C-alpha positions as CSV (number, residue, x, y, z in Angstrom):
1,M,11.2,-16.5,17.4
2,R,14.1,-14.3,16.5
3,L,12.7,-11.7,14.1
4,L,14.3,-9.4,11.6
5,V,12.0,-6.6,10.1
6,T,13.0,-4.6,7.0
7,N,11.9,-1.4,5.3
8,T,11.4,0.4,8.5
9,R,10.6,3.8,7.0
10,Y,7.2,2.4,6.1
11,S,4.3,2.1,8.5
12,P,3.7,-1.7,8.0
13,A,7.0,-2.5,9.6
14,Y,5.9,-0.8,12.8
15,Y,2.6,-2.6,12.8
16,I,4.4,-5.9,12.3
17,I,6.9,-5.2,15.2
18,R,4.1,-4.5,17.6
19,A,2.0,-7.5,16.5
20,L,4.9,-10.0,16.8
21,R,6.8,-8.6,19.7
22,P,4.8,-10.8,22.2
23,Y,5.9,-13.9,20.3
24,A,9.6,-12.9,19.7
25,D,12.5,-13.5,22.0
26,R,14.4,-10.8,20.1
27,V,13.5,-8.3,17.5
28,V,16.1,-6.6,15.1
29,A,15.4,-4.1,12.4
30,T,17.2,-2.7,9.3
31,V,18.0,1.0,8.8
32,E,18.3,2.4,5.3
33,P,20.7,5.2,4.4
34,S,19.3,8.6,5.2
35,R,20.3,12.2,5.8
36,V,17.6,12.6,8.4
37,G,18.6,9.8,10.7
38,P,15.9,8.0,12.7
39,L,13.1,10.2,11.3
40,R,13.1,8.1,8.2
41,S,13.6,4.6,9.4
42,H,11.3,5.4,12.3
43,A,9.9,1.9,13.1
44,A,13.5,0.7,13.8
45,F,13.8,3.1,16.7
46,S,10.8,1.6,18.6
47,R,11.5,0.7,22.1
48,L,10.3,-2.9,21.1
49,V,13.4,-3.3,18.9
50,D,16.5,-4.8,20.5
51,A,19.1,-4.0,17.8
52,R,19.4,-2.1,14.5
53,Y,21.6,-2.7,11.5
54,R,22.4,-0.4,8.5
55,V,21.8,-2.0,5.2
56,P,22.0,-0.8,1.5
57,D,18.7,0.3,-0.1
58,P,17.7,-2.3,-2.7
59,E,14.7,-0.4,-4.3
60,A,16.4,1.7,-7.0
61,D,16.5,-1.0,-9.7
62,W,12.9,-2.1,-9.0
63,R,11.6,1.5,-9.3
64,S,13.4,2.0,-12.5
65,G,11.5,-1.0,-14.0
66,R,14.4,-3.4,-13.9
67,V,12.5,-6.4,-12.8
68,Q,14.3,-9.8,-13.3
69,A,15.0,-13.1,-11.7
70,E,18.7,-12.4,-11.2
71,N,20.0,-9.9,-8.6
72,T,21.4,-6.6,-9.7
73,D,24.6,-5.5,-8.0
74,A,22.7,-3.4,-5.6
75,E,20.3,-6.2,-4.8
76,A,23.2,-8.7,-4.3
77,A,24.8,-6.3,-1.8
78,F,21.6,-6.0,0.1
79,I,21.1,-9.8,0.2
80,E,24.6,-10.4,1.5
81,R,24.1,-7.9,4.2
82,I,20.9,-9.4,5.3
83,L,22.5,-12.8,5.4
84,Q,25.2,-11.5,7.6
85,I,22.7,-10.1,10.1
86,C,20.7,-13.3,10.1
87,H,23.9,-15.2,10.9
88,Q,25.0,-12.8,13.6
89,E,21.6,-12.6,15.3
90,S,20.6,-16.2,14.7
91,V,17.4,-15.0,12.9
92,D,14.8,-17.5,12.1
93,T,12.1,-15.2,10.7
94,L,12.5,-12.4,8.2
95,F,9.6,-10.1,7.5
96,P,9.5,-7.5,4.7
97,S,6.4,-5.4,4.0
98,A,7.0,-3.0,1.1
99,D,7.0,-3.9,-2.6
100,P,10.8,-3.6,-3.4
101,W,11.8,-5.5,-0.3
102,V,9.2,-8.2,-0.9
103,Y,10.3,-8.5,-4.5
104,V,14.1,-8.8,-3.9
105,L,13.7,-11.2,-0.9
106,S,11.2,-13.3,-2.7
107,K,13.5,-14.0,-5.6
108,N,16.2,-15.1,-3.0
109,K,13.7,-17.0,-0.9
110,A,15.4,-20.4,-1.4
111,R,18.7,-19.1,0.1
112,F,17.0,-18.1,3.3
113,E,14.8,-21.2,3.5
114,G,17.9,-23.3,3.1
115,L,19.2,-21.7,6.3
116,G,16.0,-22.5,8.2
117,I,14.8,-18.9,7.9
118,T,11.0,-18.3,7.5
119,L,10.2,-15.7,4.9
120,P,6.4,-15.1,4.7
121,V,6.2,-13.9,1.1
122,P,4.8,-15.7,-2.0
123,D,7.1,-17.3,-4.5
124,F,8.7,-15.0,-7.1
125,G,6.7,-16.4,-10.0
126,A,3.3,-15.4,-8.4
127,L,4.7,-12.0,-7.3
128,Q,5.7,-11.0,-10.7
129,I,2.1,-10.3,-11.6
130,P,0.9,-8.0,-8.7
131,L,4.2,-6.1,-8.6
132,D,3.8,-5.2,-12.2
133,K,0.8,-2.9,-12.7
134,Y,0.3,-3.8,-16.3
135,R,0.3,-7.6,-15.7
136,T,-2.0,-6.9,-12.8
137,V,-4.5,-5.4,-15.2
138,C,-4.1,-8.3,-17.6
139,A,-4.7,-10.8,-14.8
140,A,-7.8,-9.0,-13.6
141,Q,-9.2,-8.9,-17.1
142,A,-8.6,-12.7,-17.4
143,A,-10.5,-13.2,-14.1
144,N,-13.3,-10.9,-15.1
145,F,-12.5,-8.4,-12.4
146,P,-13.5,-4.8,-13.5
147,T,-10.5,-2.6,-14.5
148,P,-10.2,0.8,-16.1
149,K,-9.5,1.0,-19.8
150,T,-5.8,0.6,-20.2
151,V,-3.0,0.5,-22.7
152,L,0.8,0.2,-22.3
153,G,2.3,3.4,-23.5
154,C,5.2,1.7,-25.4
155,S,5.1,4.3,-28.2
156,D,3.6,7.7,-29.1
157,D,1.3,5.9,-31.7
158,A,-0.2,3.6,-29.1
159,T,-0.7,6.4,-26.7
160,A,-2.3,8.7,-29.3
161,A,-4.6,5.9,-30.5
162,F,-5.8,5.3,-26.9
163,A,-6.4,9.0,-26.4
164,S,-8.5,9.1,-29.6
165,E,-10.7,6.3,-28.3
166,V,-10.9,7.1,-24.5
167,P,-11.7,10.7,-23.6
168,G,-9.5,12.4,-21.0
169,P,-8.4,13.0,-18.4
170,W,-5.9,10.2,-18.3
171,V,-3.7,8.6,-15.7
172,I,-0.1,7.8,-16.4
173,K,1.3,5.1,-14.1
174,P,4.8,3.5,-14.0
175,R,4.6,-0.3,-14.1
176,C,6.6,-0.7,-11.0
177,T,5.6,1.8,-8.3
178,M,4.4,2.0,-4.8
179,G,2.4,4.7,-3.0
180,G,1.4,6.5,-6.2
181,H,5.0,7.6,-6.9
182,G,5.4,8.8,-10.4
183,M,1.8,8.9,-11.3
184,K,0.5,11.8,-13.3
185,I,-3.0,13.0,-14.3
186,V,-3.3,15.1,-17.5
187,S,-6.2,16.4,-19.6
188,R,-4.6,17.4,-22.9
189,T,-3.3,15.0,-25.5
190,S,-0.1,16.9,-25.9
191,D,0.6,16.7,-22.2
192,L,-0.4,12.9,-22.4
193,L,2.2,12.3,-25.1
194,H,4.9,14.3,-23.4
195,E,4.5,12.8,-19.9
196,T,4.2,9.3,-21.2
197,R,7.4,9.8,-23.4
198,T,9.2,11.1,-20.3
199,T,8.1,8.3,-18.1
200,R,9.1,5.8,-20.7
201,A,12.6,7.2,-21.0
202,E,13.1,7.2,-17.2
203,R,11.2,4.1,-16.0
204,G,10.1,2.1,-19.0
205,A,6.8,2.0,-20.8
206,P,4.0,3.1,-18.3
207,L,0.3,2.3,-18.2
208,V,-2.0,4.8,-19.7
209,Q,-5.5,4.6,-18.2
210,E,-8.8,6.3,-18.2
211,Y,-9.3,8.5,-15.1
212,I,-12.1,6.9,-13.0
213,P,-14.3,9.8,-11.8
214,G,-15.3,10.2,-8.2
215,R,-13.6,9.7,-4.9
216,E,-15.1,6.7,-3.3
217,K,-12.8,3.7,-2.9
218,R,-13.4,0.0,-1.9
219,N,-10.4,-1.8,-0.7
220,F,-10.4,-5.6,0.0
221,Y,-7.9,-6.7,2.7
222,V,-7.4,-10.4,2.1
223,M,-5.8,-13.4,3.7
224,A,-5.4,-16.5,1.5
225,D,-4.1,-19.9,2.4
226,R,-1.4,-21.8,0.5
227,N,-4.0,-23.0,-2.0
228,S,-5.0,-19.4,-2.7
229,E,-8.3,-19.9,-1.0
230,L,-9.6,-16.9,0.9
231,I,-9.6,-17.4,4.7
232,S,-10.3,-13.8,5.7
233,V,-11.6,-10.7,3.9
234,M,-12.2,-7.3,5.3
235,S,-13.5,-4.3,3.3
236,P,-13.9,-1.2,5.6
237,R,-16.5,1.3,4.7
238,I,-14.7,4.6,4.2
239,L,-16.3,7.5,6.0
240,R,-13.8,10.4,5.1
241,Y,-11.2,10.9,2.5
242,S,-8.1,13.1,2.1
243,R,-5.9,14.1,-0.9
244,R,-8.5,14.1,-3.6
245,L,-6.9,13.5,-7.1
246,F,-3.6,11.6,-7.1
247,R,-4.3,9.5,-4.0
248,S,-7.7,9.4,-2.6
249,M,-6.7,8.3,0.9
250,S,-8.9,6.7,3.6
251,A,-8.9,9.2,6.6
252,A,-11.6,7.5,8.6
253,C,-13.1,4.0,8.2
254,E,-15.7,1.7,9.7
255,S,-15.0,-2.1,9.8
256,A,-17.2,-4.0,7.4
257,V,-17.3,-7.2,5.3
258,P,-17.3,-7.0,1.5
259,E,-20.6,-6.0,-0.3
260,Q,-19.4,-6.5,-3.9
261,L,-17.2,-8.6,-6.1
262,D,-16.9,-11.6,-3.8
263,E,-16.8,-14.2,-6.7
264,E,-14.5,-12.0,-8.8
265,L,-12.1,-11.4,-5.9
266,R,-11.8,-15.1,-5.3
267,A,-11.2,-15.7,-9.0
268,L,-8.5,-13.0,-9.1
269,V,-6.5,-14.3,-6.2
270,G,-6.8,-17.8,-7.4
271,H,-5.7,-16.9,-10.9
272,I,-2.6,-15.2,-9.7
273,G,-1.8,-17.9,-7.1
274,L,-1.1,-15.6,-4.2
275,W,-1.1,-16.6,-0.5
276,G,-0.8,-14.7,2.7
277,G,-1.9,-11.1,3.3
278,M,-2.7,-8.7,0.4
279,A,-4.7,-5.6,-0.5
280,V,-6.9,-5.4,-3.6
281,Q,-7.5,-1.7,-4.1
282,T,-10.4,-0.4,-6.2
283,K,-12.0,2.9,-7.0
284,I,-15.8,3.1,-7.5
285,D,-16.7,4.5,-10.9
286,L,-19.3,7.3,-10.6
287,R,-20.6,6.4,-14.0
288,D,-21.8,2.9,-13.3
289,G,-21.1,2.4,-9.5
290,V,-18.7,-0.5,-10.2
291,P,-15.4,-0.8,-8.3
292,K,-12.5,-0.8,-10.8
293,L,-9.2,-2.3,-9.9
294,M,-6.4,0.2,-9.2
295,E,-3.7,-2.3,-8.0
296,I,-2.9,-5.3,-5.9
297,N,-0.5,-5.0,-3.0
298,P,0.9,-8.6,-2.3
299,R,2.0,-7.7,1.3
300,L,0.7,-6.5,4.6
301,G,0.2,-2.8,3.8
302,G,-0.5,0.4,5.4
303,A,-3.9,-0.5,6.5
304,L,-2.6,-3.6,8.4
305,W,-3.3,-1.9,11.8
306,Y,-7.1,-2.0,11.0
307,R,-7.0,-5.8,11.4
308,T,-4.5,-6.0,14.2
309,A,-6.5,-3.5,16.2
310,L,-9.6,-5.5,15.7
311,G,-8.0,-8.8,16.9
312,L,-6.8,-10.4,13.7
313,N,-3.0,-10.8,13.9
314,E,-2.2,-11.2,10.2
315,P,1.6,-11.1,10.7
316,L,1.4,-14.1,12.9
317,I,-1.0,-16.0,10.5
318,S,1.4,-15.2,7.6
319,I,4.3,-16.8,9.5
320,R,2.2,-19.9,10.3
321,L,1.2,-20.1,6.6
322,A,4.9,-19.8,5.5
323,R,5.8,-22.6,7.9
324,R,2.9,-24.8,6.8
325,E,1.7,-25.1,10.3
326,A,-1.8,-26.3,11.2
327,M,-4.0,-23.2,11.1
328,I,-6.1,-22.3,14.1
329,S,-9.5,-20.8,13.2
330,V,-9.2,-17.3,11.9
331,P,-11.2,-14.9,14.1
332,S,-13.9,-12.6,12.5
333,V,-13.4,-9.0,13.1
334,P,-16.1,-6.9,14.8
335,Q,-18.3,-4.8,12.5
336,G,-19.2,-1.2,12.7
337,C,-16.0,-0.1,14.7
338,L,-14.5,3.2,13.8
339,L,-10.8,3.2,12.7
340,L,-9.2,6.5,13.2
341,Q,-5.7,8.0,12.7
342,P,-5.3,11.1,14.9
343,I,-1.8,12.1,13.6
344,E,-2.9,11.9,9.9
345,D,-6.1,13.8,10.8
346,A,-4.2,16.6,12.4
347,F,-2.4,17.2,9.1
348,G,-5.5,16.4,7.1
349,L,-7.7,19.0,8.7
350,L,-5.2,21.7,7.8
351,F,-4.5,20.7,4.2
352,E,-8.1,19.7,3.4
353,S,-9.1,23.3,4.5
354,L,-6.4,24.8,2.3
355,D,-7.5,22.5,-0.6
356,S,-11.1,23.7,-0.2
357,A,-10.1,27.4,-0.2
358,T,-7.8,27.0,-3.2
359,Y,-10.6,25.1,-5.1
360,R,-13.1,27.9,-4.5
361,F,-10.6,30.5,-5.6
362,R,-9.5,28.7,-8.8
363,V,-13.0,27.7,-9.9
364,G,-15.2,30.5,-8.4
365,V,-12.9,33.4,-8.9
366,L,-10.5,32.5,-11.7
367,G,-13.1,30.4,-13.6
368,R,-10.9,27.5,-14.2
369,T,-12.3,24.0,-14.9
370,P,-11.4,21.4,-12.3
371,V,-9.7,18.1,-13.4
372,D,-12.5,16.1,-11.8
373,P,-15.8,18.1,-11.6
374,D,-17.5,15.3,-9.7
375,N,-14.8,15.3,-6.9
376,P,-14.9,18.7,-5.3
377,P,-13.2,19.1,-1.9
378,T,-15.2,18.7,1.4
379,G,-16.3,22.0,2.8
380,L,-14.9,23.1,6.1
381,V,-18.2,23.0,8.0
382,K,-18.9,19.4,6.7
383,L,-15.3,18.4,7.5
384,L,-15.5,19.7,11.1
385,G,-18.8,18.0,11.6
386,A,-17.3,14.6,10.5
387,Y,-14.4,15.1,12.9
388,R,-16.8,15.9,15.8
389,R,-19.0,12.8,15.2
390,Q,-16.1,10.4,14.7
391,Y,-13.9,11.5,17.6
392,F,-16.5,12.5,20.2
393,G,-19.5,10.3,19.3
394,S,-20.6,7.1,21.2
395,Q,-19.5,4.6,18.5
396,D,-16.9,2.1,19.3
397,R,-13.5,3.2,17.9
398,R,-9.9,2.1,17.5
399,F,-6.9,4.4,17.1
400,S,-3.8,3.8,15.0
401,P,-0.7,2.5,16.9
402,Y,1.3,5.7,16.3
403,A,-1.3,7.7,18.2
404,R,-2.2,5.0,20.8
405,H,1.5,4.4,21.8
406,A,2.8,8.0,21.3
407,L,3.7,8.5,24.9
408,T,5.2,5.1,25.6
409,D,6.9,4.7,22.2
410,P,7.6,8.3,21.1
411,L,10.3,7.9,18.4
412,P,8.2,6.1,15.8
413,A,5.3,8.6,16.4
414,L,7.7,11.5,15.9
415,G,9.1,10.0,12.8
416,W,5.7,9.3,11.4
417,C,4.7,13.0,11.9
418,Y,7.8,13.9,9.8
419,I,6.8,11.5,7.0
420,I,3.1,12.5,7.0
421,G,4.2,16.2,6.9
422,R,6.3,15.6,3.8
423,M,3.6,13.5,2.2
424,Y,1.2,16.5,2.3
């Protein structure tokens, strides 16, 4: 295999490189324009990568909501550069792992397959649903998968009518977004109208949704075959969270199998027609205990390392599916294993402590009402106790590749520290 990996400023690119390096004769990676050099496209500077090539960034049109079958000028320039690299390096496998790259490469998939290049992404028709947050909600409703109450904020009248029927707070979410970029949470109708109007002018009509109270998530990490039948599902039990409101992130997990929505999950994946790896993200509603759909990521996302660390090589399975090769049996992952991210936890301990102190001051001293009263920050004593149990207890554990390989592969770890720091 001669492998080309794109979008190397995102963590899945690094996990893919590590998972496929034993099967690749040569690994090359793209580097996107940046003023901070290797700190941004950090995965490309792994010692496992043989060569790096600068490419144009194709994501601006997608982020602006300009989703269409034809290439924009920026997307066309990106595709031509990728084709040049494939020719120069005799690439036979091309692996994207972030939404804008999956999107633009999917709609040009026939060009690459005509050159004998494997591209393990679903066809463009199927991708249009999960890459559009509003169409995702509509598909989920058709498959009887629970969703938050939602309207498309295409006008002030539609937004105001929704606000009159659904009590706040409300979430404003662009239709094309990744990692929570552009999301807003508001509690007043005037703010809702203003922020929806602003987002509509900049990025097209956004989703307006009820805010699901609580912090607990339930994510389903799925592998589906070419017939959209599930061949593997993992749904880790989340033990500790970080970043409460805008992105309730998993900070520590325990490997587990799904406990809810098995039939609905199968119906949803089959309804959309996806294959390969994907993440179905839900948030458990405190009011009724039901997981409500947040989004579907039709790619191997940031939690890919959970499965590779437990022996499930999803990048390799995705390539075999794309090539329509006979599938070997997919191994089951061990249950009850801790999944820890030391780099993220180092930042998390600091900022969660600051969040707790700020919350106590704003609510206890200033008397302000929190946006989500049912979702207070974790107290410092409880937080330190969780760290002690998870890092120094007797339970079997796995560490993220950034931490596990920090000494032998330092540049990706340093770049990831920079990215996590900016995220907080």
